[in-house]
C-alpha positions in Angstrom: -11.6 -10.0 -1.4 -12.4 -8.5 -5.0 -8.7 -8.7 -6.3 -9.0 -5.5 -7.9 -10.4 -3.9 -4.7 -7.4 -5.6 -2.7 -5.3 -4.0 -5.6 -6.4 -1.1 -4.7 -6.3 -1.0 -1.2 -2.1 -3.2 -1.1 -0.3 0.7 -3.2 -2.3 2.6 -0.4 -1.1 -0.2 2.7 2.1 -0.3 1.5 2.9 3.2 1.8 1.8 3.6 4.8 4.2 1.3 6.1 6.4 2.9 5.7 5.3 6.6 6.3 7.0 6.2 9.7 10.0 4.2 8.8 11.9 3.2 5.6 12.0 -0.5 5.7 12.2 -3.9 3.1 10.6 -6.5 1.3 9.9 -9.0 3.4 9.5 -6.3 6.4 6.7 -4.7 4.4 4.8 -8.5 3.9 5.0 -8.4 7.7 3.5 -5.3 8.5 0.8 -5.5 6.0 0.0 -8.9 6.9 -2.1 -8.1 9.5 -4.3 -5.5 7.7 -4.3 -7.9 4.8 -2.4 -10.8 3.1 0.1 -10.6 0.6 2.7 -12.3 -1.1 6.5 -11.1 -2.2 5.0 -11.9 -6.0 2.8 -9.5 -5.3 4.2 -7.5 -3.7 7.4 -6.5 -6.1 5.1 -5.1 -8.3 3.6 -2.5 -6.8 6.3 -1.3 -5.2 7.8 -1.0 -8.6 4.8 0.7 -9.7 5.1 2.4 -6.9 7.9 3.4 -8.0 7.4 3.8 -11.7 5.0 7.7 -9.9 7.2 9.0 -8.0 5.5 7.6 -4.4 8.2 5.3 -3.6 12.4 6.6 -3.8 14.5 3.7 -3.2 18.8 2.5 -2.3 20.2 0.0 -0.5 22.2 -1.4 2.1 24.9 -3.5 3.0 23.2 -6.4 5.0 24.9 -9.9 6.2 27.0 -9.2 3.4 24.0 -8.6 1.3 22.7 -5.5 -0.7 18.7 -5.2 1.3 16.9 -2.6 -0.9 15.4 -0.1 1.3 11.4 1.9 0.2 11.3 5.6 1.6 8.5 7.1 1.2 8.1 10.8 -1.1 6.5 13.5 0.1 3.9 12.9 -3.4 3.5 9.3 -2.4 2.5 11.2 1.0 0.1 13.0 -1.2 -1.2 10.2 -2.2 -2.2 8.8 1.1 -3.9 12.8 1.6 -6.1 12.0 -1.1 -7.1 8.2 -0.3 -7.9 9.4 3.2 -10.0 13.2 1.9 -11.8 10.7 -0.8 -12.9 7.8 2.3 -15.6 10.0 2.5 -17.4 9.3 -0.6 -15.9 5.7 -0.5 -18.0 5.4 2.4 -20.9 6.7 0.4 -20.8 3.6 -1.4 -20.3 0.9 0.9 -23.7 2.6 2.8 -25.7 2.5 -0.8 -24.4 -0.6 -2.2 -25.3 -2.1 1.8 -28.5 -0.8 1.8 -29.7 -2.7 -1.3 -28.3 -6.0 -0.1 -30.0 -5.3 3.5 -33.4 -4.1 1.4 -33.3 -7.4 -0.7 
């Protein structure tokens, strides 16, 4: 998959992984990897950007005598997912256009 396209989808996959429960980095990687491959070096900059944009909040919890950073989706993050889903028809239209053109080669 094209790197830029993958980065755009990763943002929404990460937000979606946090819709039901708060989570931490390693668990987010496990949850998202069933859909799209992601590494720690890719995940953490995206999490930082999502937090800076107001889509996520963070807090820490002690786990095995260490602090673990948890991520929580905000209402703004949920709105961002809804906007993505609203735009999906347009994305599918682009996909169909490209697919149709490629099939006529």
